[in-house]
C-alpha positions as CSV (number, residue, x, y, z in Angstrom):
1,X,34.7,43.0,-13.2
2,X,36.4,45.5,-15.5
3,X,35.2,45.7,-19.1
4,X,37.7,46.4,-21.8
5,X,36.4,48.5,-24.6
6,X,35.9,46.7,-27.9
7,X,38.2,48.1,-30.5
8,X,38.9,46.8,-33.9
9,X,42.6,46.2,-33.1
10,X,42.1,43.7,-30.4
11,X,39.0,42.0,-31.9
12,X,38.6,42.0,-35.7
13,X,42.3,42.7,-36.3
14,X,43.4,39.5,-34.5
15,X,40.5,37.6,-36.2
16,X,41.6,38.9,-39.6
17,X,45.2,37.8,-39.1
18,X,43.9,34.3,-38.0
19,X,41.8,34.0,-41.1
20,X,44.7,35.0,-43.4
21,X,47.0,32.5,-41.8
22,X,44.3,29.8,-41.9
23,X,43.7,30.5,-45.6
24,X,47.4,30.1,-46.4
25,X,47.5,26.8,-44.4
26,X,44.3,25.6,-46.2
27,X,46.0,26.2,-49.5
28,X,49.0,24.1,-48.4
29,X,46.6,21.4,-47.3
30,X,44.9,21.4,-50.7
31,X,48.3,21.0,-52.4
32,X,49.2,18.1,-50.1
33,X,45.9,16.4,-50.7
34,X,46.3,16.6,-54.5
35,X,49.9,15.2,-54.2
36,X,48.6,12.4,-51.9
37,X,45.9,11.3,-54.3
38,X,48.3,11.4,-57.3
39,X,51.2,9.6,-55.8
40,X,50.0,7.4,-52.9
41,X,48.4,4.0,-53.2
42,X,47.0,3.6,-49.7
43,X,44.1,1.4,-48.6
44,X,40.7,2.9,-49.4
45,X,39.7,3.6,-45.8
46,X,42.7,5.9,-45.4
47,X,42.0,7.6,-48.7
48,X,38.3,8.2,-47.6
49,X,39.5,9.6,-44.3
50,X,41.8,12.1,-46.1
51,X,38.9,13.1,-48.3
52,X,36.6,13.6,-45.3
53,X,39.3,15.8,-43.6
54,X,39.6,17.9,-46.7
55,X,35.8,18.4,-46.8
56,X,35.7,19.3,-43.2
57,X,38.7,21.7,-43.7
58,X,36.8,23.3,-46.6
59,X,33.7,23.8,-44.4
60,X,35.9,25.3,-41.7
61,X,37.3,27.8,-44.2
62,X,33.8,28.7,-45.4
63,X,32.5,29.2,-41.8
64,X,35.4,31.5,-40.7
65,X,35.2,33.5,-44.0
66,X,31.4,33.9,-43.5
67,X,32.0,35.1,-40.0
68,X,34.7,37.6,-41.1
69,X,32.4,38.9,-43.9
70,X,29.6,39.3,-41.3
71,X,31.8,41.4,-39.0
72,X,33.7,43.4,-41.6
73,X,31.1,44.0,-44.3
74,X,27.5,43.3,-43.2
75,X,28.0,45.0,-39.8
76,X,30.7,47.5,-40.8
77,X,31.2,50.1,-38.0
78,X,28.8,48.4,-35.6
79,X,31.0,47.9,-32.6
80,X,28.1,46.5,-30.5
81,X,27.9,43.6,-33.0
82,X,31.4,42.5,-32.0
83,X,30.0,41.2,-28.8
84,X,27.7,38.8,-30.6
85,X,28.8,35.4,-31.9
86,X,27.6,34.8,-35.4
87,X,26.3,31.4,-36.5
88,X,29.4,30.7,-38.6
89,X,31.6,30.8,-35.4
90,X,29.2,28.5,-33.5
91,X,29.2,26.0,-36.4
92,X,33.0,26.2,-36.7
93,X,33.4,25.3,-33.1
94,X,31.4,22.1,-33.6
95,X,33.2,21.4,-36.8
96,X,36.6,21.7,-35.1
97,X,35.6,18.8,-32.8
98,X,35.0,16.6,-35.8
99,X,38.2,17.6,-37.5
100,X,40.2,16.8,-34.3
101,X,38.6,13.4,-33.9
102,X,39.2,12.5,-37.6
103,X,42.8,13.7,-37.3
104,X,43.3,11.5,-34.3
105,X,41.8,8.5,-36.2
106,X,44.2,9.2,-39.1
107,X,47.2,9.5,-36.8
108,X,46.3,6.3,-34.9
109,X,45.7,4.4,-38.2
110,X,49.1,5.6,-39.6
111,X,51.0,4.7,-36.4
112,X,49.4,1.3,-36.3
113,X,50.2,0.7,-39.9
114,X,53.9,1.4,-39.3
115,X,53.9,-1.0,-36.4
116,X,52.7,-3.9,-38.6
């Protein structure tokens, strides 16, 4: 198996772009959540589910930012550290499962509500 050399362009550069895009989308989610709570009068289970999704999304942003800080600041110039997965990335993987399941519940609840 051929090993490709770890460079900053194909590792941290791509990760940094992903974090930047994720941060922009997180800001849009925050604006949508504020608008939702100010203008919608949905049932309380749906409102709680939206709040849970925002909390999970905030945790996701914290974990990826911590991971980026670990790679870019704490271990600056340590290319061997790029081969290690930090705890923030591991926690984010588990958190993503919860976010996807909550989103599916929200989508299912909204679709059923429109059918009634």
